[in-house]
C-alpha positions as CSV (number, residue, x, y, z in Angstrom):
1,X,7.0,-10.4,-4.7
2,X,10.4,-10.9,-3.0
3,X,9.8,-9.4,0.4
4,X,8.6,-11.9,3.0
5,X,7.3,-9.2,5.3
6,X,4.6,-8.2,2.8
7,X,1.5,-10.4,3.0
8,X,-0.1,-8.9,-0.1
9,X,1.2,-6.7,-2.9
10,X,-1.4,-4.8,-4.9
11,X,-0.4,-4.1,-8.5
12,X,-2.0,-0.6,-9.1
13,X,0.3,0.3,-12.0
14,X,-1.5,2.5,-14.4
15,X,-4.2,3.5,-11.9
16,X,-4.7,7.2,-11.1
17,X,-5.9,8.8,-7.9
18,X,-8.1,7.7,-6.1
19,X,-8.0,4.1,-7.5
20,X,-4.8,3.0,-5.6
21,X,-6.4,4.1,-2.3
22,X,-9.7,2.4,-3.1
23,X,-7.8,-0.8,-3.8
24,X,-5.9,-0.5,-0.5
25,X,-9.1,0.0,1.4
26,X,-10.9,-2.8,-0.4
27,X,-8.1,-5.3,0.3
28,X,-6.9,-4.3,3.8
29,X,-8.8,-7.2,5.4
30,X,-7.2,-9.7,3.0
31,X,-4.2,-9.6,5.3
32,X,-4.1,-10.5,9.0
33,X,-3.7,-7.9,11.7
34,X,0.0,-7.3,12.0
35,X,0.8,-8.1,8.4
36,X,1.8,-5.7,5.7
37,X,0.0,-4.8,2.5
38,X,1.9,-3.0,-0.3
39,X,0.5,-0.7,-3.0
40,X,2.7,-0.5,-6.2
41,X,1.8,2.5,-8.3
42,X,3.3,5.2,-10.4
43,X,0.6,7.7,-9.3
44,X,2.6,10.5,-7.6
45,X,-0.4,11.4,-5.4
46,X,0.1,8.0,-3.6
47,X,3.1,9.4,-1.8
48,X,0.8,11.7,0.1
49,X,-2.4,9.7,-0.1
50,X,-1.2,6.4,1.4
51,X,0.2,8.0,4.6
52,X,-2.9,10.2,5.0
53,X,-5.2,7.2,4.5
54,X,-3.3,5.4,7.2
55,X,-3.6,8.3,9.7
56,X,-7.4,8.5,9.0
57,X,-7.9,4.7,9.3
58,X,-5.6,4.1,12.3
59,X,-3.2,1.9,10.3
60,X,0.6,2.1,10.3
61,X,2.4,3.6,7.3
62,X,5.6,1.6,7.2
63,X,7.2,3.6,4.4
64,X,8.0,3.5,0.7
65,X,10.5,1.6,-1.3
66,X,10.6,0.3,-4.9
67,X,9.2,-2.8,-6.5
68,X,11.6,-5.0,-8.5
69,X,10.9,-3.0,-11.6
70,X,11.6,0.4,-9.9
71,X,8.0,1.5,-9.5
72,X,7.3,3.0,-6.1
73,X,5.8,0.7,-3.5
74,X,4.0,2.0,-0.4
75,X,3.8,-0.3,2.6
76,X,1.1,-0.4,5.3
77,X,0.8,-2.6,8.4
78,X,-2.7,-3.6,9.3
79,X,-3.4,-2.7,13.0
80,X,-7.0,-3.5,13.2
């Protein structure tokens, strides 16, 4: 992981919906409030699911970029 803003990066490559969201929910408290957690997954549903999960859970969806290998990475800031 090369981004110092990300406190935890979850490798969810190969996981299909809803597993990446389940992993995000399970590990959110592994980062401090204010820190970011990232979900790396090829699952195309994650592009909709991660922002929707953030809205439902009152967390901040920071945005999407790519991991070093080009796989989409979805970033969330823990607010509570």
